Backbone as ProteinMPNN parsed JSONL, in Angstrom:
{"seq_chain_A": "MPLSGQSSDSRFNLRQKVVEGQAEPVESDGRKLTTLAALDKLLPHLGFGSYRPRLEWQEQSLTGKQTEFLKGIGIAPNGISRGLGAKILDYFRSRRERGLASFKQLKALIGLDIAGAELIDFDSAKRLLGEKYAQQRGGPRR", "coords_chain_A": {"N_chain_A": [[-10.717, -32.775, -22.344], [-7.948, -34.268, -23.592], [-5.04, -32.647, -24.931], [-3.414, -33.064, -28.028], [-1.228, -35.863, -27.677], [-1.021, -35.544, -24.896], [-1.212, -36.863, -21.8], [-3.662, -38.134, -19.328], [-2.674, -37.911, -16.744], [-0.769, -35.897, -17.109], [-2.404, -33.849, -17.791], [-3.631, -33.74, -15.206], [-1.535, -32.99, -13.566], [-1.032, -30.345, -14.694], [-3.445, -29.189, -14.025], [-3.312, -29.26, -11.215], [-1.09, -27.651, -10.67], [-2.136, -25.246, -11.523], [-4.191, -24.748, -9.698], [-2.502, -24.794, -7.372], [-0.982, -22.706, -7.915], [-2.43, -20.653, -7.255], [-1.814, -19.624, -4.799], [-0.123, -18.19, -2.018], [3.232, -17.708, -0.532], [3.808, -18.067, 2.828], [5.604, -16.194, 5.004], [6.477, -16.892, 7.601], [6.562, -19.726, 7.984], [6.839, -20.955, 5.514], [4.647, -22.235, 4.351], [2.123, -22.686, 1.882], [-0.414, -20.44, 1.306], [-3.83, -20.044, 0.364], [-5.078, -17.361, -1.375], [-7.567, -14.81, -1.064], [-8.782, -14.205, -3.421], [-8.148, -16.484, -4.91], [-9.574, -18.385, -3.488], [-12.113, -17.436, -3.957], [-12.267, -18.127, -6.68], [-12.143, -20.878, -6.604], [-14.365, -21.552, -5.083], [-16.709, -20.28, -6.164], [-19.549, -19.913, -5.942], [-20.009, -19.418, -3.288], [-19.51, -16.711, -2.858], [-17.451, -15.283, -1.585], [-15.805, -13.233, -2.499], [-17.347, -11.034, -3.144], [-18.315, -10.224, -0.957], [-19.653, -7.734, 1.357], [-19.325, -5.724, 4.036], [-21.885, -5.097, 6.511], [-22.294, -4.101, 9.012], [-20.663, -2.187, 11.564], [-18.744, -3.69, 13.103], [-18.144, -5.725, 11.413], [-16.364, -4.688, 9.498], [-14.059, -4.249, 10.854], [-10.529, -5.309, 11.501], [-9.39, -8.653, 11.392], [-9.673, -10.939, 14.146], [-7.157, -12.185, 16.397], [-7.52, -14.921, 16.807], [-9.136, -15.667, 14.665], [-7.424, -15.113, 12.538], [-5.349, -17.067, 13.049], [-6.928, -19.351, 12.778], [-7.612, -19.263, 10.03], [-5.062, -19.34, 8.758], [-4.292, -21.748, 9.684], [-6.153, -23.494, 8.242], [-5.265, -22.999, 5.826], [-5.648, -20.655, 4.447], [-4.772, -17.337, 3.421], [-4.757, -14.518, 5.4], [-4.799, -11.946, 4.426], [-6.319, -8.933, 3.564], [-8.83, -9.733, 4.409], [-11.742, -9.035, 6.184], [-13.091, -8.699, 9.578], [-15.812, -9.504, 9.545], [-16.013, -10.895, 7.069], [-14.156, -12.821, 7.684], [-15.456, -14.202, 9.626], [-17.61, -15.324, 8.175], [-16.266, -17.021, 6.454], [-14.934, -18.836, 8.233], [-17.321, -19.92, 9.494], [-18.18, -21.396, 7.327], [-16.179, -23.308, 6.876], [-15.916, -24.455, 9.474], [-18.498, -25.601, 9.674], [-18.242, -27.622, 7.522], [-16.386, -29.238, 8.675], [-17.617, -30.024, 10.953], [-19.641, -31.573, 9.661], [-18.206, -33.657, 8.767], [-17.045, -33.496, 6.219], [-14.7, -33.123, 3.503], [-11.491, -31.756, 4.105], [-10.216, -28.516, 3.762], [-7.703, -28.445, 2.323], [-7.909, -31.085, 1.069], [-10.245, -30.636, -0.4], [-9.363, -28.661, -2.225], [-7.606, -30.237, -3.761], [-9.342, -32.107, -4.771], [-11.047, -30.6, -6.315], [-9.09, -29.726, -8.132], [-8.647, -32.103, -9.334], [-10.97, -32.358, -10.897], [-13.142, -33.554, -9.854], [-16.517, -34.449, -9.785], [-18.992, -33.085, -7.668], [-17.295, -32.401, -5.499], [-17.386, -30.844, -3.19], [-19.173, -32.276, -1.623], [-18.015, -34.583, -0.739], [-16.998, -36.651, 1.724], [-14.497, -36.538, 4.448], [-13.026, -39.052, 4.843], [-13.514, -40.474, 2.506], [-12.479, -38.586, 0.661], [-9.779, -38.792, 1.483], [-9.189, -41.466, 0.858], [-9.687, -41.428, -2.064], [-7.803, -39.457, -3.0], [-5.503, -40.657, -2.073], [-5.276, -42.864, -3.646], [-5.239, -41.797, -6.269], [-2.639, -40.35, -6.067], [-1.101, -42.437, -5.559], [-1.275, -43.884, -8.125], [0.028, -41.962, -9.759], [2.584, -42.113, -8.639], [3.219, -44.679, -9.378], [2.355, -47.002, -8.158], [0.614, -48.803, -5.44], [-0.073, -47.19, -2.285], [1.919, -47.688, 0.606]], "CA_chain_A": [[-10.215, -33.445, -23.544], [-6.536, -34.048, -23.703], [-4.381, -32.087, -26.05], [-2.687, -34.19, -28.684], [-0.083, -36.35, -26.922], [-1.205, -35.169, -23.542], [-1.836, -37.974, -21.009], [-4.563, -37.606, -18.317], [-1.74, -37.53, -15.666], [-0.18, -34.574, -17.362], [-3.516, -32.878, -17.491], [-3.873, -33.626, -13.745], [-0.401, -32.147, -12.992], [-1.142, -29.068, -15.007], [-4.592, -28.643, -13.236], [-2.883, -29.067, -9.881], [-0.236, -26.456, -10.774], [-3.032, -24.04, -11.604], [-4.911, -24.745, -8.29], [-1.555, -24.474, -6.308], [-0.38, -21.48, -8.217], [-3.315, -19.506, -6.729], [-1.459, -19.524, -3.425], [1.089, -17.298, -1.796], [3.832, -18.273, 0.545], [3.773, -17.325, 4.245], [7.06, -16.087, 5.416], [6.809, -17.504, 8.86], [6.907, -21.244, 8.002], [7.006, -21.4, 4.265], [3.538, -22.851, 3.944], [1.372, -21.945, 0.892], [-1.825, -20.178, 1.753], [-4.661, -19.539, -0.679], [-5.543, -15.991, -1.282], [-9.067, -14.556, -0.977], [-9.141, -14.247, -4.846], [-8.077, -17.857, -5.373], [-10.669, -18.954, -2.765], [-13.331, -17.172, -4.665], [-12.256, -18.781, -8.057], [-12.378, -22.331, -6.255], [-15.7, -21.749, -4.513], [-17.41, -18.931, -6.582], [-20.891, -19.939, -5.52], [-20.143, -18.861, -1.931], [-19.569, -15.152, -2.91], [-16.618, -14.568, -0.551], [-15.081, -12.138, -3.142], [-18.282, -10.04, -3.362], [-18.835, -9.875, 0.458], [-19.595, -6.353, 1.714], [-19.857, -5.591, 5.517], [-23.181, -4.223, 6.763], [-22.261, -3.634, 10.35], [-19.312, -1.636, 11.839], [-17.783, -4.68, 13.59], [-17.785, -6.523, 10.279], [-15.4, -3.931, 8.812], [-12.757, -4.321, 11.591], [-9.529, -6.289, 11.211], [-9.487, -10.058, 12.008], [-9.097, -11.13, 15.507], [-6.007, -13.123, 16.47], [-7.997, -16.289, 16.622], [-9.525, -15.721, 13.254], [-6.13, -15.013, 11.683], [-4.648, -18.367, 13.232], [-7.693, -20.366, 12.18], [-7.57, -19.044, 8.614], [-3.827, -19.867, 8.331], [-4.33, -23.254, 10.062], [-6.657, -24.255, 7.251], [-4.552, -22.804, 4.516], [-6.079, -19.404, 3.739], [-4.036, -16.195, 3.673], [-5.724, -13.628, 5.933], [-4.62, -10.652, 3.854], [-7.531, -8.328, 2.859], [-10.002, -10.309, 4.949], [-12.149, -8.275, 7.338], [-13.617, -9.537, 10.65], [-17.027, -10.152, 9.049], [-15.76, -11.989, 6.031], [-13.54, -13.901, 8.289], [-16.49, -14.916, 10.309], [-18.296, -16.21, 7.213], [-15.337, -18.067, 5.86], [-14.796, -19.672, 9.312], [-18.434, -20.646, 9.634], [-18.383, -22.424, 6.186], [-15.304, -24.434, 7.114], [-16.388, -25.286, 10.645], [-19.581, -26.478, 9.28], [-17.75, -28.721, 6.802], [-15.651, -30.118, 9.577], [-18.701, -30.804, 11.849], [-20.447, -32.558, 8.902], [-17.327, -34.712, 8.247], [-16.602, -33.283, 4.88], [-13.312, -32.996, 3.164], [-10.799, -30.595, 4.641], [-9.881, -27.329, 2.634], [-6.599, -29.04, 1.411], [-8.614, -32.101, 0.327], [-11.168, -29.999, -1.303], [-8.526, -27.969, -3.354], [-7.046, -31.232, -4.548], [-10.521, -32.723, -5.436], [-11.414, -29.698, -7.327], [-8.07, -29.813, -9.148], [-8.81, -33.335, -10.213], [-12.276, -32.121, -11.538], [-14.096, -34.647, -9.307], [-17.826, -34.025, -9.585], [-19.442, -33.134, -6.354], [-16.117, -32.418, -4.554], [-17.828, -30.259, -1.966], [-19.91, -33.088, -0.856], [-17.347, -35.818, -0.377], [-16.505, -36.767, 3.22], [-13.094, -36.675, 4.837], [-12.41, -40.349, 4.664], [-13.54, -40.779, 1.084], [-11.4, -37.865, -0.072], [-8.375, -39.304, 1.822], [-8.955, -42.59, -0.077], [-9.546, -41.003, -3.438], [-6.497, -38.663, -3.202], [-4.419, -41.541, -1.874], [-5.303, -43.822, -4.822], [-4.796, -40.94, -7.365], [-1.332, -40.009, -5.975], [-0.445, -43.708, -5.763], [-1.15, -44.008, -9.565], [1.089, -41.191, -10.278], [3.963, -42.73, -8.209], [3.428, -46.006, -9.998], [1.929, -48.177, -7.283], [-0.243, -48.52, -4.3], [0.689, -46.669, -1.088], [2.156, -48.695, 1.712]], "C_chain_A": [[-8.826, -33.16, -23.616], [-6.031, -33.419, -24.986], [-3.691, -33.311, -26.758], [-1.399, -34.466, -27.933], [-0.032, -35.989, -25.502], [-1.846, -36.071, -22.764], [-2.823, -37.276, -19.937], [-3.748, -37.283, -17.034], [-1.134, -36.137, -15.846], [-1.234, -33.439, -17.204], [-3.744, -32.65, -15.998], [-2.82, -32.744, -13.178], [-0.562, -30.711, -13.394], [-2.28, -28.327, -14.174], [-4.063, -28.351, -11.81], [-1.982, -27.826, -9.749], [-1.057, -25.177, -10.728], [-3.573, -23.747, -10.223], [-3.682, -24.179, -7.187], [-0.886, -23.172, -6.609], [-1.278, -20.395, -7.726], [-3.011, -19.5, -5.156], [-0.351, -18.562, -3.239], [1.859, -17.827, -0.612], [3.782, -17.37, 1.805], [5.078, -17.367, 4.75], [7.408, -16.795, 6.618], [7.285, -18.95, 8.823], [6.955, -21.806, 6.515], [5.782, -22.137, 3.596], [2.831, -22.021, 2.786], [0.0, -21.642, 1.231], [-2.574, -19.646, 0.403], [-5.132, -18.253, -0.387], [-7.086, -15.932, -1.32], [-9.517, -14.726, -2.615], [-9.066, -15.668, -5.397], [-9.214, -18.604, -4.747], [-11.905, -18.802, -3.531], [-13.457, -17.845, -6.118], [-12.591, -20.367, -7.635], [-13.732, -22.512, -5.843], [-16.511, -20.426, -4.86], [-18.86, -18.846, -6.075], [-21.075, -19.309, -4.167], [-19.964, -17.276, -1.831], [-18.577, -14.616, -1.885], [-15.995, -13.254, -1.123], [-16.092, -10.871, -3.277], [-18.901, -9.557, -1.988], [-18.66, -8.38, 0.742], [-20.193, -6.332, 3.176], [-20.924, -4.707, 5.612], [-23.072, -3.473, 8.088], [-20.806, -3.142, 10.633], [-18.297, -2.656, 12.284], [-17.295, -5.634, 12.437], [-16.572, -5.931, 9.455], [-13.993, -3.922, 9.449], [-11.812, -5.365, 11.14], [-9.93, -7.692, 11.933], [-9.018, -10.029, 13.323], [-7.941, -12.144, 15.372], [-6.43, -14.597, 16.179], [-8.463, -16.598, 15.235], [-8.399, -15.937, 12.341], [-5.485, -16.551, 11.846], [-5.61, -19.381, 12.539], [-7.533, -20.371, 10.605], [-6.182, -19.619, 8.136], [-3.793, -21.287, 8.455], [-5.044, -24.092, 8.852], [-6.193, -24.026, 5.882], [-5.147, -21.608, 3.815], [-5.33, -18.191, 4.234], [-5.029, -15.188, 4.281], [-5.689, -12.14, 5.438], [-5.826, -10.238, 3.096], [-8.834, -8.964, 3.389], [-10.443, -9.5, 6.287], [-12.795, -9.339, 8.372], [-14.905, -10.223, 10.258], [-16.861, -11.104, 8.119], [-15.125, -13.115, 6.629], [-14.58, -14.882, 8.89], [-17.224, -15.95, 9.386], [-17.494, -17.326, 6.596], [-15.207, -19.132, 7.099], [-16.097, -20.565, 9.485], [-18.621, -21.662, 8.68], [-17.45, -23.577, 6.513], [-15.451, -25.201, 8.344], [-17.526, -26.057, 10.416], [-19.184, -27.691, 8.455], [-17.137, -29.709, 7.679], [-16.742, -30.862, 10.406], [-19.498, -31.845, 11.004], [-19.566, -33.715, 8.446], [-16.953, -34.646, 6.93], [-15.149, -33.029, 4.783], [-12.756, -31.73, 3.688], [-10.53, -29.638, 3.413], [-8.744, -27.86, 1.722], [-7.167, -30.139, 0.485], [-9.448, -31.553, -0.716], [-10.497, -29.387, -2.429], [-8.102, -29.126, -4.314], [-8.189, -31.972, -5.357], [-10.936, -31.871, -6.631], [-10.457, -29.763, -8.419], [-8.083, -31.078, -9.927], [-10.174, -33.439, -10.887], [-13.238, -33.297, -11.143], [-15.513, -33.916, -9.148], [-18.233, -34.126, -8.147], [-18.32, -33.161, -5.184], [-16.569, -31.88, -3.279], [-18.685, -31.162, -1.001], [-19.272, -34.389, -0.3], [-16.813, -35.632, 1.002], [-15.077, -36.886, 3.362], [-12.417, -37.831, 4.386], [-12.41, -40.812, 3.214], [-12.635, -40.034, 0.257], [-10.09, -38.414, 0.205], [-8.165, -40.509, 0.925], [-8.787, -42.257, -1.471], [-8.266, -40.256, -3.822], [-5.294, -39.717, -3.127], [-4.229, -42.372, -3.092], [-4.744, -43.003, -6.05], [-3.286, -40.622, -7.321], [-0.54, -41.32, -5.95], [-0.228, -44.051, -7.166], [-0.065, -43.279, -10.245], [2.431, -41.616, -9.957], [4.257, -44.06, -8.855], [3.102, -47.15, -9.116], [1.136, -47.814, -6.065], [0.575, -47.975, -3.08], [0.87, -47.74, -0.071], [2.227, -48.073, 3.047]], "O_chain_A": [[-8.431, -31.997, -23.696], [-6.598, -33.674, -26.049], [-3.447, -34.368, -26.175], [-0.613, -33.58, -27.595], [1.038, -36.141, -24.913], [-3.06, -36.182, -22.934], [-2.79, -36.066, -19.715], [-4.169, -36.393, -16.295], [-1.007, -35.342, -14.914], [-1.028, -32.363, -16.642], [-4.013, -31.529, -15.565], [-3.119, -31.841, -12.396], [-0.275, -29.846, -12.567], [-2.167, -27.185, -13.729], [-4.351, -27.286, -11.265], [-2.123, -27.052, -8.803], [-0.748, -24.207, -10.036], [-3.425, -22.654, -9.677], [-3.898, -23.311, -6.341], [-0.285, -22.56, -5.725], [-0.872, -19.235, -7.79], [-3.933, -19.379, -4.349], [0.301, -18.154, -4.2], [1.225, -18.374, 0.291], [3.726, -16.141, 1.767], [5.664, -18.434, 4.933], [8.529, -17.292, 6.729], [8.234, -19.349, 9.497], [7.099, -23.015, 6.329], [5.869, -22.589, 2.454], [2.951, -20.796, 2.753], [-0.763, -22.582, 1.448], [-2.016, -18.961, -0.454], [-5.569, -17.986, 0.732], [-7.764, -16.926, -1.583], [-10.533, -15.346, -2.93], [-9.853, -16.022, -6.275], [-9.811, -19.432, -5.435], [-12.663, -19.741, -3.772], [-14.547, -18.072, -6.645], [-13.306, -21.022, -8.393], [-14.317, -23.541, -6.183], [-16.901, -19.64, -3.996], [-19.331, -17.741, -5.805], [-22.125, -18.734, -3.879], [-20.26, -16.669, -0.802], [-18.837, -13.547, -1.333], [-15.701, -12.315, -0.384], [-15.616, -9.759, -3.508], [-19.782, -8.703, -1.892], [-17.622, -7.813, 0.403], [-21.29, -6.805, 3.473], [-20.98, -3.676, 4.941], [-23.644, -2.401, 8.28], [-19.854, -3.623, 10.019], [-17.124, -2.557, 11.924], [-16.221, -6.233, 12.498], [-15.862, -6.688, 8.794], [-12.965, -3.666, 8.821], [-12.236, -6.278, 10.431], [-10.685, -7.756, 12.903], [-8.119, -9.272, 13.69], [-7.801, -12.839, 14.366], [-5.79, -15.344, 15.438], [-8.205, -17.676, 14.7], [-8.405, -16.819, 11.483], [-5.151, -17.17, 10.836], [-5.128, -20.21, 11.768], [-7.341, -21.425, 10.0], [-6.177, -20.351, 7.146], [-3.363, -22.015, 7.56], [-4.608, -25.192, 8.512], [-6.593, -24.678, 4.917], [-5.126, -21.596, 2.584], [-5.259, -18.023, 5.451], [-6.099, -15.015, 3.698], [-6.398, -11.26, 5.928], [-6.33, -10.914, 2.199], [-9.884, -8.709, 2.799], [-9.7, -9.336, 7.255], [-12.986, -10.527, 8.113], [-15.102, -11.393, 10.585], [-17.484, -12.159, 8.236], [-15.392, -14.259, 6.261], [-14.575, -16.099, 8.702], [-17.424, -17.126, 9.69], [-17.994, -18.404, 6.274], [-15.408, -20.315, 6.823], [-15.994, -21.786, 9.605], [-19.143, -22.727, 9.008], [-17.872, -24.731, 6.439], [-15.188, -26.403, 8.384], [-17.591, -27.174, 10.93], [-19.766, -28.753, 8.677], [-17.317, -30.912, 7.49], [-16.768, -32.087, 10.526], [-19.966, -32.852, 11.534], [-20.057, -34.654, 7.82], [-16.526, -35.673, 6.402], [-14.45, -32.766, 5.761], [-13.45, -30.714, 3.727], [-10.632, -30.009, 2.243], [-8.821, -27.736, 0.5], [-6.935, -30.123, -0.723], [-9.363, -31.987, -1.865], [-10.968, -29.538, -3.556], [-8.23, -28.996, -5.532], [-7.969, -32.393, -6.493], [-11.137, -32.342, -7.75], [-10.871, -29.848, -9.574], [-7.591, -31.135, -11.054], [-10.514, -34.503, -11.404], [-13.969, -33.881, -11.942], [-15.622, -32.905, -8.455], [-17.897, -35.09, -7.459], [-18.435, -33.815, -4.147], [-16.16, -32.429, -2.256], [-18.88, -30.874, 0.18], [-19.873, -35.146, 0.462], [-16.261, -34.596, 1.371], [-14.429, -37.329, 2.414], [-11.413, -37.773, 3.676], [-11.465, -41.445, 2.743], [-12.047, -40.551, -0.693], [-9.282, -38.529, -0.716], [-7.12, -40.622, 0.285], [-7.835, -42.729, -2.092], [-7.737, -40.461, -4.915], [-4.326, -39.698, -3.888], [-3.096, -42.565, -3.534], [-3.874, -43.495, -6.767], [-2.656, -40.608, -8.378], [0.637, -41.297, -6.307], [0.875, -44.485, -7.499], [0.649, -43.776, -11.116], [3.347, -41.542, -10.775], [5.4, -44.516, -8.879], [3.598, -48.248, -9.371], [1.009, -46.642, -5.711], [1.753, -48.289, -2.912], [0.019, -48.618, 0.076], [2.416, -48.769, 4.044]]}, "name": "protein", "num_of_chains": 1, "seq": "MPLSGQSSDSRFNLRQKVVEGQAEPVESDGRKLTTLAALDKLLPHLGFGSYRPRLEWQEQSLTGKQTEFLKGIGIAPNGISRGLGAKILDYFRSRRERGLASFKQLKALIGLDIAGAELIDFDSAKRLLGEKYAQQRGGPRR"}
């Protein structure tokens, strides 16, 4: 429900800033990566924040490949163990294999309060987000 005098576009911008504000800059290339705490707020039902390792290997540090994959999809590796990293990577690999929206798209869809954001496929997310951002810029994308 908009506040008095607040348009739906300004609510969208505020929501986007909240979602994007849950990220931290990465020194190497200036990208913003989502922290584990922010990831848990975005997808609380997955329980990443409450993960507890059960086996010794799960407590170890991330592998180099895990670190690069997490950074590649936009997640800061800080504070993530090897076991939790495996759980997060399995989730996002499964999404990719099923043709669902990427993590970046998913964050934007959640920021727009789109119902069923986790179930939207990559191409539909691309179309929906393109339309929304085109509306904000005042016309269709070319």
